[in-house]
C-alpha positions as CSV (number, residue, x, y, z in Angstrom):
1,X,-0.8,7.2,-58.2
2,X,-4.0,5.0,-58.0
3,X,-5.4,2.3,-55.6
4,X,-7.2,-0.9,-57.0
5,X,-10.7,-1.1,-55.0
6,X,-12.5,-4.0,-54.0
7,X,-11.8,-6.7,-51.3
8,X,-11.3,-9.6,-53.8
9,X,-8.8,-10.3,-56.4
10,X,-11.7,-10.5,-59.1
11,X,-13.1,-7.1,-58.0
12,X,-9.5,-5.6,-58.2
13,X,-8.9,-6.9,-61.7
14,X,-12.1,-5.6,-63.0
15,X,-11.4,-2.1,-61.6
16,X,-7.8,-2.2,-63.2
17,X,-9.3,-3.2,-66.5
18,X,-11.6,-0.1,-66.6
19,X,-8.7,2.0,-65.6
20,X,-6.7,0.4,-68.6
21,X,-9.5,1.2,-71.0
22,X,-9.4,4.9,-69.9
23,X,-5.8,5.1,-70.3
24,X,-6.0,3.8,-73.8
25,X,-8.7,6.1,-75.0
26,X,-7.0,9.0,-73.6
27,X,-3.9,8.1,-75.5
28,X,-5.9,7.8,-78.9
29,X,-6.6,11.3,-78.6
30,X,-3.3,13.3,-79.2
31,X,-2.9,17.3,-78.9
32,X,-0.6,18.6,-81.8
33,X,1.9,21.4,-81.0
34,X,1.8,24.9,-82.0
35,X,2.5,25.2,-85.9
36,X,3.4,28.3,-87.8
37,X,0.8,30.6,-89.2
38,X,-1.1,29.0,-91.8
39,X,-0.3,31.7,-94.2
40,X,3.5,30.8,-94.3
41,X,3.4,27.2,-94.8
42,X,1.3,24.8,-96.6
43,X,-1.1,22.8,-94.7
44,X,-0.3,18.9,-94.5
45,X,-2.3,15.9,-93.2
46,X,-0.8,12.9,-91.5
47,X,-2.6,9.8,-90.4
48,X,-1.1,7.1,-88.4
49,X,-2.9,3.9,-87.1
50,X,-2.3,3.8,-83.4
51,X,-2.4,-0.1,-82.0
52,X,-4.4,-0.5,-78.7
53,X,-2.7,-2.7,-76.1
54,X,-3.6,-6.2,-75.5
55,X,-6.1,-5.9,-72.6
56,X,-6.0,-9.6,-71.8
57,X,-2.3,-9.6,-71.3
58,X,-2.4,-6.6,-69.2
59,X,-5.2,-8.2,-67.0
60,X,-3.2,-11.1,-66.8
61,X,-0.2,-9.3,-65.7
62,X,-2.1,-7.8,-63.0
63,X,-3.5,-11.0,-61.8
64,X,0.1,-12.4,-61.6
65,X,1.1,-9.3,-59.3
66,X,-1.8,-9.7,-57.1
67,X,-1.3,-13.4,-56.6
68,X,2.0,-12.6,-54.5
69,X,0.1,-10.3,-52.1
70,X,0.9,-10.3,-48.5
71,X,-1.4,-9.0,-45.6
72,X,-0.4,-8.3,-42.0
73,X,-3.1,-8.0,-39.3
74,X,-3.2,-7.3,-35.7
75,X,-5.8,-8.6,-33.2
76,X,-6.3,-8.5,-29.4
77,X,-7.3,-11.5,-27.1
78,X,-11.1,-11.0,-26.4
79,X,-13.0,-12.6,-23.5
80,X,-14.2,-16.1,-24.5
81,X,-12.0,-16.3,-27.5
82,X,-11.3,-19.7,-29.3
83,X,-8.5,-20.4,-31.2
84,X,-10.5,-20.6,-34.4
85,X,-12.2,-17.3,-33.5
86,X,-8.8,-15.6,-33.2
87,X,-7.5,-17.0,-36.4
88,X,-10.8,-16.1,-38.5
89,X,-10.2,-12.2,-37.3
90,X,-6.6,-12.4,-38.3
91,X,-7.7,-13.6,-41.7
92,X,-6.0,-16.8,-41.4
93,X,-7.7,-19.6,-43.4
94,X,-5.2,-22.4,-42.9
95,X,-6.1,-25.8,-41.4
96,X,-2.5,-26.9,-41.1
97,X,-1.5,-23.8,-39.1
98,X,-4.5,-24.3,-36.8
99,X,-3.6,-28.2,-36.2
100,X,0.1,-27.1,-35.6
101,X,-0.8,-24.5,-32.9
102,X,-2.9,-27.0,-31.1
103,X,-0.3,-29.8,-31.2
104,X,3.1,-28.0,-30.9
105,X,4.5,-27.5,-27.3
106,X,5.5,-23.9,-27.8
107,X,2.8,-22.8,-30.5
108,X,0.1,-23.8,-28.2
109,X,0.9,-21.0,-26.0
110,X,-1.0,-18.8,-28.2
111,X,-4.2,-20.3,-26.8
112,X,-3.5,-19.6,-23.2
113,X,-2.8,-15.8,-23.7
114,X,-5.0,-13.4,-21.8
115,X,-7.5,-10.7,-22.5
116,X,-5.9,-7.7,-24.4
117,X,-2.7,-9.5,-25.3
118,X,-1.8,-8.6,-28.9
119,X,-1.3,-11.2,-31.7
120,X,0.0,-10.3,-35.2
121,X,0.0,-12.5,-38.3
122,X,1.0,-12.3,-42.1
123,X,-1.0,-14.1,-44.5
124,X,-1.0,-14.6,-48.3
125,X,-4.0,-13.8,-50.8
126,X,-5.6,-17.2,-50.0
127,X,-5.5,-16.6,-46.0
128,X,-2.6,-19.2,-45.7
129,X,-0.5,-18.6,-42.5
130,X,3.1,-16.9,-43.4
131,X,4.1,-15.8,-39.7
132,X,2.5,-15.1,-36.2
133,X,3.8,-13.3,-33.3
134,X,2.3,-13.3,-29.9
135,X,3.4,-11.8,-26.7
136,X,3.2,-13.6,-23.2
137,X,2.6,-11.6,-20.0
138,X,3.1,-12.4,-16.5
139,X,0.6,-12.0,-13.7
140,X,1.3,-8.0,-13.3
141,X,0.6,-7.8,-17.4
142,X,4.3,-7.3,-18.1
143,X,5.6,-9.1,-21.4
144,X,8.1,-11.7,-20.5
145,X,8.4,-13.6,-23.8
146,X,7.5,-13.7,-27.2
147,X,6.2,-16.7,-29.4
148,X,6.8,-16.9,-33.1
149,X,5.2,-19.3,-35.4
150,X,6.8,-19.3,-39.0
151,X,6.0,-21.2,-42.3
152,X,8.9,-23.4,-43.4
153,X,8.5,-25.3,-46.4
154,X,5.3,-27.3,-46.2
155,X,5.2,-27.2,-42.5
156,X,5.7,-24.6,-39.7
157,X,8.2,-23.9,-36.8
158,X,7.8,-22.4,-33.3
159,X,10.2,-20.5,-31.3
160,X,10.2,-18.2,-28.3
161,X,12.5,-15.7,-26.6
162,X,12.4,-13.1,-23.7
163,X,10.4,-10.0,-24.7
164,X,12.4,-7.2,-25.9
165,X,11.3,-3.9,-24.4
166,X,12.3,-0.3,-25.5
167,X,13.3,2.0,-22.4
168,X,12.2,5.6,-22.4
169,X,12.8,8.5,-19.9
170,X,10.0,10.6,-19.2
171,X,9.8,14.1,-17.4
172,X,7.0,15.7,-16.0
173,X,6.3,18.8,-13.7
174,X,3.0,19.1,-11.4
175,X,1.5,21.9,-9.2
176,X,-0.6,20.7,-6.0
177,X,-3.9,22.7,-6.2
178,X,-6.1,20.2,-4.1
179,X,-4.5,16.7,-3.6
180,X,-1.6,14.7,-4.9
181,X,-3.9,12.2,-6.9
182,X,-5.6,15.1,-8.3
183,X,-2.5,16.6,-9.6
184,X,-1.1,13.2,-11.0
185,X,-4.1,12.3,-12.8
186,X,-4.4,15.2,-15.0
187,X,-2.4,18.2,-16.1
188,X,-2.0,20.7,-19.1
189,X,0.3,18.2,-21.0
190,X,-2.5,15.7,-20.8
191,X,-0.2,12.9,-19.4
192,X,-1.5,10.8,-16.3
193,X,1.4,9.8,-14.2
194,X,1.3,6.0,-13.6
195,X,0.2,4.7,-10.2
196,X,3.4,2.8,-9.4
197,X,5.4,6.3,-9.8
198,X,2.8,8.1,-7.5
199,X,3.6,5.4,-4.8
200,X,7.5,5.5,-5.4
201,X,7.1,9.4,-5.2
202,X,5.5,9.1,-1.7
203,X,7.9,6.5,-0.4
204,X,10.7,8.7,-1.8
205,X,9.6,11.8,0.3
206,X,8.1,10.1,3.4
207,X,11.1,10.9,5.5
208,X,10.1,14.6,5.4
209,X,6.4,14.9,4.0
210,X,3.3,13.4,5.5
211,X,1.2,13.5,2.3
212,X,-2.2,13.4,4.0
213,X,-1.5,16.3,6.2
214,X,1.6,18.2,5.3
215,X,0.5,19.2,1.6
216,X,-0.8,22.6,0.8
217,X,-2.0,24.7,-2.3
218,X,1.0,25.8,-4.5
219,X,3.1,22.9,-3.8
220,X,5.0,21.6,-6.7
221,X,7.0,18.6,-7.9
222,X,9.2,17.5,-10.7
223,X,9.8,13.8,-11.7
224,X,12.0,11.9,-14.0
225,X,11.2,8.4,-14.4
226,X,11.7,5.3,-16.9
227,X,9.1,3.7,-18.9
228,X,9.1,0.6,-21.2
229,X,7.4,0.3,-24.4
230,X,7.1,-3.0,-26.9
231,X,6.4,-2.3,-30.6
232,X,5.3,1.4,-29.7
233,X,2.8,0.5,-27.1
234,X,3.3,1.3,-23.4
235,X,3.9,-1.8,-21.3
236,X,4.8,-0.4,-17.9
237,X,6.4,2.2,-15.8
238,X,9.8,1.6,-14.2
239,X,11.7,3.2,-11.5
240,X,11.8,7.1,-10.6
241,X,15.4,8.2,-11.8
242,X,15.0,11.6,-9.9
243,X,12.5,13.6,-7.8
244,X,12.0,17.1,-6.6
245,X,9.5,18.2,-4.2
246,X,8.9,21.7,-3.1
247,X,6.4,21.4,0.0
248,X,5.8,24.7,2.1
249,X,8.7,26.7,0.6
250,X,11.2,24.0,1.0
251,X,12.5,21.7,-1.8
252,X,13.5,18.0,-1.2
253,X,15.4,16.2,-3.9
254,X,16.5,12.7,-4.5
255,X,18.4,10.5,-7.2
256,X,18.7,7.1,-8.0
257,X,22.2,5.9,-8.4
258,X,23.4,2.5,-9.5
259,X,25.3,0.4,-6.5
260,X,26.4,-2.9,-7.8
261,X,27.4,-3.8,-4.0
262,X,23.7,-3.2,-3.0
263,X,21.0,-6.0,-2.8
264,X,18.9,-3.7,-4.9
265,X,21.3,-2.8,-7.4
266,X,21.4,0.9,-6.2
267,X,19.6,3.2,-4.0
268,X,18.6,7.1,-3.6
269,X,21.0,9.7,-2.5
270,X,20.7,13.3,-2.1
271,X,22.3,15.4,-4.8
272,X,25.6,16.0,-2.8
273,X,26.2,12.3,-2.7
274,X,24.8,11.2,0.5
275,X,22.8,7.9,1.0
276,X,19.2,8.1,1.9
277,X,18.5,4.4,2.4
278,X,18.9,4.9,6.0
279,X,16.4,7.5,6.9
280,X,13.3,7.1,8.9
281,X,10.0,7.2,7.4
282,X,8.0,10.3,8.8
283,X,4.6,8.1,8.8
284,X,4.8,4.2,9.5
285,X,1.3,4.2,7.6
286,X,0.8,5.5,4.1
287,X,-1.4,8.7,3.9
288,X,-2.4,8.9,7.6
289,X,-3.3,11.8,9.7
290,X,-2.1,12.4,13.3
291,X,-4.5,12.5,16.2
292,X,-2.3,12.8,19.0
293,X,1.5,13.9,19.1
294,X,4.2,13.6,21.5
295,X,3.2,16.0,24.3
296,X,1.2,16.3,27.5
297,X,-2.3,15.4,27.3
298,X,-5.6,14.1,29.1
299,X,-5.4,10.1,29.0
300,X,-8.2,9.0,27.1
301,X,-8.6,5.8,29.4
302,X,-7.3,7.0,32.8
303,X,-8.6,10.5,32.5
304,X,-5.3,11.9,33.9
305,X,-3.0,14.7,32.7
306,X,0.1,12.9,31.5
307,X,2.7,13.0,28.8
308,X,2.0,11.2,25.7
309,X,5.3,9.7,24.5
310,X,4.3,8.7,20.9
311,X,2.4,9.5,18.0
312,X,-1.0,8.2,17.2
313,X,-2.0,7.6,13.4
314,X,-5.7,6.8,13.3
315,X,-6.6,4.5,10.5
316,X,-9.1,1.4,9.7
317,X,-8.5,-1.9,11.3
318,X,-6.2,-4.2,9.1
319,X,-4.2,-1.1,7.7
320,X,-0.6,-2.3,7.0
321,X,2.1,-0.8,9.4
322,X,5.7,-0.2,7.7
323,X,8.8,-0.6,9.4
324,X,10.1,3.1,9.8
325,X,13.8,2.3,8.9
326,X,16.1,-0.8,8.5
327,X,16.6,-3.0,11.5
328,X,15.9,-6.2,13.7
329,X,13.0,-7.2,15.5
330,X,13.6,-6.9,19.4
331,X,10.3,-7.9,20.5
332,X,7.0,-9.0,19.3
333,X,4.1,-9.9,21.4
334,X,1.6,-8.6,23.9
335,X,2.7,-5.9,26.4
336,X,0.4,-4.2,29.2
337,X,-1.3,-1.2,27.5
338,X,0.4,-1.3,24.4
339,X,-1.6,-4.6,23.1
340,X,0.0,-6.3,20.4
341,X,3.7,-4.7,20.0
342,X,6.7,-4.8,17.7
343,X,9.7,-3.1,18.7
344,X,12.5,-2.8,16.2
345,X,16.3,-2.0,17.0
346,X,17.9,0.3,14.4
347,X,21.5,1.2,14.0
348,X,23.5,3.2,16.6
349,X,20.9,3.2,19.8
350,X,17.9,4.0,18.0
351,X,14.7,1.9,18.4
352,X,10.9,2.2,17.2
353,X,8.1,0.9,18.7
354,X,4.6,-0.1,17.1
355,X,1.6,-0.5,19.5
356,X,-2.2,-1.7,19.4
357,X,-1.8,-4.0,16.3
358,X,-4.7,-6.3,15.3
359,X,-1.9,-8.9,14.1
360,X,1.6,-9.2,13.2
361,X,3.1,-9.5,9.8
362,X,4.2,-12.7,8.2
363,X,7.4,-14.1,9.5
364,X,7.6,-11.1,12.0
365,X,9.8,-12.9,14.9
366,X,12.5,-11.8,17.4
367,X,15.7,-11.5,15.6
368,X,14.0,-11.0,11.9
369,X,15.7,-8.4,9.8
370,X,13.4,-5.9,8.2
371,X,14.0,-3.3,5.7
372,X,12.5,0.2,5.6
373,X,8.9,0.0,4.4
374,X,8.6,-3.7,5.1
375,X,5.0,-4.7,6.6
376,X,5.6,-5.7,10.0
377,X,1.9,-5.8,11.3
378,X,-1.7,-4.2,10.8
379,X,-3.5,-1.6,12.5
380,X,-5.9,-2.7,15.4
381,X,-7.3,-1.6,18.9
382,X,-5.6,-4.0,21.1
383,X,-4.4,-2.9,24.8
384,X,-5.5,0.3,26.0
385,X,-7.0,2.0,23.0
386,X,-10.2,3.6,22.5
387,X,-10.1,3.3,18.7
388,X,-8.4,1.8,15.9
389,X,-5.0,3.5,15.5
390,X,-1.0,3.0,15.6
391,X,0.8,4.2,18.6
392,X,4.4,4.8,17.3
393,X,7.4,5.6,19.5
394,X,10.6,6.7,18.4
395,X,13.1,6.0,21.0
396,X,16.7,6.7,21.7
397,X,18.7,4.5,24.2
398,X,15.3,2.9,25.1
399,X,13.6,6.1,26.2
400,X,10.7,7.7,24.1
401,X,11.7,10.9,22.3
402,X,10.0,13.3,19.8
403,X,11.6,12.7,16.5
404,X,11.1,16.1,15.6
405,X,13.6,17.4,17.9
406,X,16.2,14.9,16.7
407,X,18.8,15.2,13.8
408,X,19.2,11.6,13.1
409,X,21.8,10.9,10.3
410,X,23.5,7.6,9.5
411,X,24.5,7.8,5.9
412,X,27.1,5.5,4.2
413,X,29.4,8.1,1.9
414,X,30.4,7.1,-1.6
415,X,34.0,6.4,-2.5
416,X,36.1,8.9,-4.5
417,X,35.5,7.0,-7.7
418,X,31.8,6.4,-7.2
419,X,31.4,10.0,-6.1
420,X,33.1,11.5,-9.4
421,X,30.6,9.0,-11.3
422,X,27.7,10.1,-9.2
423,X,28.1,13.8,-9.9
424,X,28.2,13.5,-13.4
425,X,25.1,11.6,-13.3
426,X,23.5,14.0,-10.8
427,X,24.5,17.0,-13.1
428,X,22.3,15.5,-16.0
429,X,19.2,15.2,-13.5
430,X,19.8,18.6,-12.1
431,X,19.7,19.9,-15.9
432,X,16.4,18.1,-16.4
433,X,15.0,19.6,-13.3
434,X,16.0,23.2,-14.8
435,X,14.2,22.5,-17.8
436,X,10.8,21.5,-16.1
437,X,10.9,24.6,-13.7
438,X,9.0,27.6,-15.1
439,X,11.2,30.4,-16.8
440,X,12.1,33.0,-14.4
441,X,11.1,31.1,-11.3
442,X,12.9,32.1,-8.0
443,X,15.8,30.1,-6.8
444,X,14.7,27.1,-4.7
445,X,15.8,26.5,-1.2
446,X,17.0,22.9,-0.9
447,X,16.9,20.9,2.3
448,X,18.5,17.6,3.2
449,X,16.3,14.6,3.1
450,X,17.7,12.8,6.1
451,X,16.1,15.2,8.6
452,X,13.5,18.0,8.4
């Protein structure tokens, strides 16, 4: 096995010539096999002329092999790149190809690629383009289509098609030693969880865990999620397929299950097959701490001892406020000490109120349907408020109640056929969680995600 050195064809040919001379010289010096003892047999001398190969013929053959060489290169778009600069880095020295890319409707998409986009190209030994592949991404850097330029005879043709992504399933386990993000940013396996997965994890368990105030050292979570790759390179994370979070000794579990009848194509369920889509969020504001709970207190405005009929979540002015559950806007406007207020009616006789808003969410008006997690307004300090915060009330039949004392359930059961399919899928995720748990770990205590 040998390699030809040199960056040019001439240098490679010269190197090859030297190697042939060395081979020929070695071939002229033969080693005779062991012969019987000279005392037993007469010694004979045999001479034979060995013809050296025609070096010019060998060099010509090597040159002919090198003429058909192909070179594939890959580059990423850089800031300020021009088409000429990109083609040069790809080793393309082909005026016809450059002209085609500038003029063809599809091919000129190469000139509109963003920084970091990958471009691959194959050329012959003289720098003539044989093919070029480029990936076009959307505003979220997700590949949406591929552009291909291929030599055909004396010209080129350009084609495009949807980007083909490879789906993978990843599993990770994490211990909470300080904060959630500290656990997701680093670990023994060296893998950083994508931010989109962390956000989904928070949303998945927000009905039971306030990730600002409830987490403690020793909490643990396992997560199974999908990722997408193109040509072996990570493109984006997809959806969490199953999650398991142990908080203060209690474990909560959730699994994604495809539901063709759902607008979202599916939903999250507990492992016994109960839908979680109608659960209320524990906090209408992401990562918020609680300053005042449902209890008797001294009113900060009047100074009187009276019952506080809601929960206060301090947050900077402008922080998004999310709908705690699916519902319909019953009231939007200004109301006495509540200031800017939104009231949502949910199923049964449940409703929620959100007060002291600085402004309302886009499109929020009486009769508007909202889904859990939709932004309905922004934190402010309107009405009787001494600081920026959200005053949140959970009401039953119009009366404010402490949500911690209620067992709110509203779950749509799966059909018998769906439940059979669900159990098979859930069993697979249960097995994955078992693999992620430490060997010899104690049995977990699983709680319902619909209430705490």
